[in-house]
N, C-alpha and C positions, 0 to 999 in steps of 0.2 A: 783746785789743783788735784786733790785726791779723787774727786769725781771724774776728772778727765783721765787720770791713770786707770781708774777702775773701768771706765768705759772702753779705753783702748785695750785693756787686757781682755775684756769680754769679746771685743771685735776680733782680736787675734785668736782667741779660743774658738770662736765660731768659724773663722777661716780655716783653722787647723782641722776641725771636724769635717768641714765641707770638702777640703782637699783629700782627707782620708776616704770619704764616701766616694768621691769621683775616681780616686785611684783604684779602689776595690771594684767599682763598676767596670772600669776599663779592663782590669785584669780578667774579670768574668767574661767580658765580650771577646777578648783575645783568646782565652781558653776555648770558648765555644766555637770561634771561627777557625782557629788553626788546629783544633783537635778533631775536625771533621774527618780527616783521613788517617786517623790513628791506627795502631796495629790491630785493634779489635775489629775495626770495620774493613781495613785492608783494601780501601779503594772501591769496595762494592757498595751499592745502594739497593734498596728494595725495588722490585719491578714497578711498584706503584709510583715511585719517584722518577722513573725514567720515561721511556717513550710513550707510555699510555697517557701521560699528561703533558705532552709537548705543547707549549703555549703557542699554537698556531693562531694567528689573528684572523679575523673575518676577511680582511683585505688580502692576506696571503692565500686564504682558502679560495677566494673568488678568482684571484690571478691563476691559481693552479687548475681551477675548474673551467676556465674560460676557453671556448673554441674560437678559432679565427673566424669561422662562420658557424653561428649558433645552430646546433642540431645536426651537424654533419660529422661523419666519422665515428669509429668505434670508441667506446668509453669503458673505463674501469671504475667500478664502484667500491668505495671503502666505507664501512659502517663504523664511524667513530663514536665512542661512548659519550664524548663531550659535544662534538660538533654535529652529530647526526650523519646521515648518508651524504657522502661527498662523491661527486661524479667527475672523473678526470679523463680527458681525451687521451687515447693511445698515441704515443709518439711515433710518427711515421719514419723517423730517421734511426730508430733503434732496430737491431736485429731481433727477430722473433725466434723462439725455440720451436722445435718440431716434435716435442715430446707428446706422446699419447698417454694421458694420465689414467685412462682406463686400463692400461697395462701395468699399473702399480700393483704389487702384491704385498699382502700383510700377513705376518705370522707371529702371533704373540707379541704384538707391539713393534715388531721389527719390519720396516718397509724395504722393498727391493724393486728395482726397475730393470726389466730384461726384455729387449726386443731384438729384431734383426739388426738394427742400427746402433743400439746403445746397451750398455750394461752399467750396473752401479756397484759401488763399494760402500760399506757401512762404517761410519765413524762416530767419534764423540768429541765434544769440546769441553775442556776442563780448566780449572784454576785452583788456587789456594783453597777454595771453599769445598772442593771434593776431598780434602784431606789426603792422607797417605793412600796410595793406590797400588794394588797388586797387579802389575802390568802383565805378568804371565797368565793370570786368570782372565784378565781383560781380553787378551789375544785368544785364549782358548774358548772364550764365549762368543767368538765370531766377529770381533771388531777388527777392521782392516787398517784404520788410520786414526790419528788423534790430532785435533787442533788444540794447541796448548797455549794458555795465556803466558806471554813473556813478561808483561808488566802493565802498568797503568799510570796515568797522571791523575792526581787527586782532584776531585771536582770542587773542593773548597780551597785547598792550598796551592794547587798547581804544581806540586812536586812530582817528579818522575820516580817511580818505585818499581823495582824488579819483583815479580811475584815470588813469594816465599817458597813455593813448591816448584818453580820453573826448572831448576837444574835437576832436581830429583825426578820430575815428571818426564823431561825430555830424554834423560839417560835411561830411565826405566822403560819408556815406550820403545826407544830404538833397540835396546837390548832384547826386548821381547819380540822384535821383528815387525813392529808396526811402522807404517809410513807416517811421517810427522810433518805438520805445518804449525805455524804459530800465529797468534794475534796479539795486538796491543790495544788495550782499552784507553782510547784517547779522550781528553777533555781540552784539546787545543783550541785556543780562541783566535789564532791567526796562523799564517803560513809559516812563520819563523818557528813557532812551537811545534807544528806538524813536522817540519824538517828535523827538529831536535829529536822528536820521537822516532822518526825513521832512522836517524843516526844511532840512537840507542839500540834499536832492534838489530840493525845490521852489525853493530859491534859485538853483539852477543851470539850471532849465528855463524860466524866464520868457521868454527870448529865442528859444526854439526851438518850431517847430510840431509838437508831439508828437501823433500820431494813433493810436498803438498803446499798449498798457498801460504803466503805471508800476508796477513790481513789487517786492515785498518778498521777498528771498531769504535766509532764515535756515536755515543748515545746521549741524547740530551737529558740532563738531570734538572728537574724543575724545583728542587728544594731551595729554600732561602739560602743565600750565600753561594749558590752554584755559579761557577764561572761561565758555564755554557747555557745558562737559563734562557737568554735572549739571543743566542747565536743565530745569525741569518743563514738562509739556505745557500747564498752565494759563498759565504765564508766556509761553511761545511764542505761544499763541493770543492773549493780551492784546496782546503786542507787534505781531503781524501786524494785529490789528484796529485799533489806534490809528494805525499807519502808513497803512493803507488808508483809514481814515476821513479823515485829514488830506489825503491825495492826492485823494480824491474830492471833498472840499469845495472844492478849487481847480479843479474841472472836468475832471480827468483820469480815464481809465478805470483803476481800481485793481485790482491783482491780487496774489496771493501764490504763490510757487513751492513745490511739494512733490512729492517722489517718492512712490511707492506706500506705502513704509514710513512716511514722515513723515505722509502723509495719514491712514493708518489708525491709527497708534499715537501720534502726537505732537500733531497739531492736533485741536481740537474743531471739526470742520467745520461743525457747526450754528451756531456763533457767528461763522462767516466766510462764510455762504452768500450774503450780499448782495454779496460781492466776487468778482471773477473768480479762478478757479483756473488757474494755469499748471502743468499736470501733466507730470511726467517719468516715463516708463517706456519702457525699450528692449525692446519686444516687437513682435510683428507687428501687434498692436492693443492699445489700452488695456484694462485688465481691471477697472476700477472703473465702477460704474453711474452715478456722479454727473455732473451737467452741468458742462461746461467748454468753452472755445473754443480755448485755446492748449495745444498738446501738443508737448513736446520728445521726439522719438522716437529720436534717436541723438546721441551725443557724438563720433562718428567720421566725420562727413560730410566730403566734399571739395567745394570751391567754387573756381572760377577766380578769381584775384586774392588768394587767401589761401593762404599757404605751409604752414600747420599744418592739422591736423584741426580741424573746427568743428562745433558742435552745430547740428542742423537741427530746425526747428519747423514745425508746421502750425497755421494760424489758421483755424478752421472757423466760418463765419458763415451766417446765413439767406440763401438765394438771393434772395428777394424784395427784401430790403433793398438788396443790391448792384445788382439789376436796376433798381430805382426810381432809384437814384443815377445809373446809366448812362443811363437814359431821360431823366432830368432834364438831364443834361449834353448829350445830343444835341439836346434841345428848345431849350436856351439857345443852342447853336451854330447851329441852324437859324434861330432868330429873329435872331441877329446877322448871319448871311449875308443874310437877307431885307432887313434894314435897310440893309446896304451896297449891295444892288442898287437899292433905292428911291432912295437918295441919289445 
């Protein structure tokens, strides 16, 4: 009888130790998982964990590279560090731009584009990671507009968070006289989440004079625990389309952000052609033929008033449109001056 009691006590003690070990292990897992998007990280991940390592499968690559008739039509090449050189056919149902990249000018790292038909404005895109910004100095340094991160969805938790610097950034930029647009760093895994992100953005913009695009920025995060790690091209496209459709319905200029790899291998551009493309490629000139207005050409720019490096963007627009606006402004000013003299 004593042996039985002793044996039972030993079993109970062993079970108690085992439960304690399992409880501790579970707590560690929960901390690691739900702590992914904590205040220190603030929703950002390193560039190595994002688009440069998008897990495109061999099958997806072959589908993207396949011609209806092999060897026919123009093609776009992309040199992927993992997959090698990928050749993708030019989509014939997409509108092509008419830019002449030989007309790009560079001055101390600042690009501009000025032709008979087009002119450019220089801008930056910023978030919490640029810290506090002296917007008066930014304006004085020749910056015309700012794309400001409004918020993000955590790639591990899925929580929507407003960028810590959003309010300060948008108020500062507007007060300094810059034109302003915003973007949302999405990690939506379905249309319902993309709609919720659009609703969040729209609810925050009602009191601000937004004149630049409102952009959807979904970048695949490949780290373990990422909700978008295996997101399909079809879902990405659907998410971007519903976000842009909701933004446009409220009168804003809708856009979606894409690097060359994402544009060629992830998004079905034909389904997004009615919305603006915010194109990112760090080259001497963009290498895709499709039409776009907003080009992020470097992530390593320097601007007075910002202590960190900052992404630089060109917004290219028809010259006639801006000239008409300028002439209209001059005419209104002249009429007002004439009225003052008559009175």
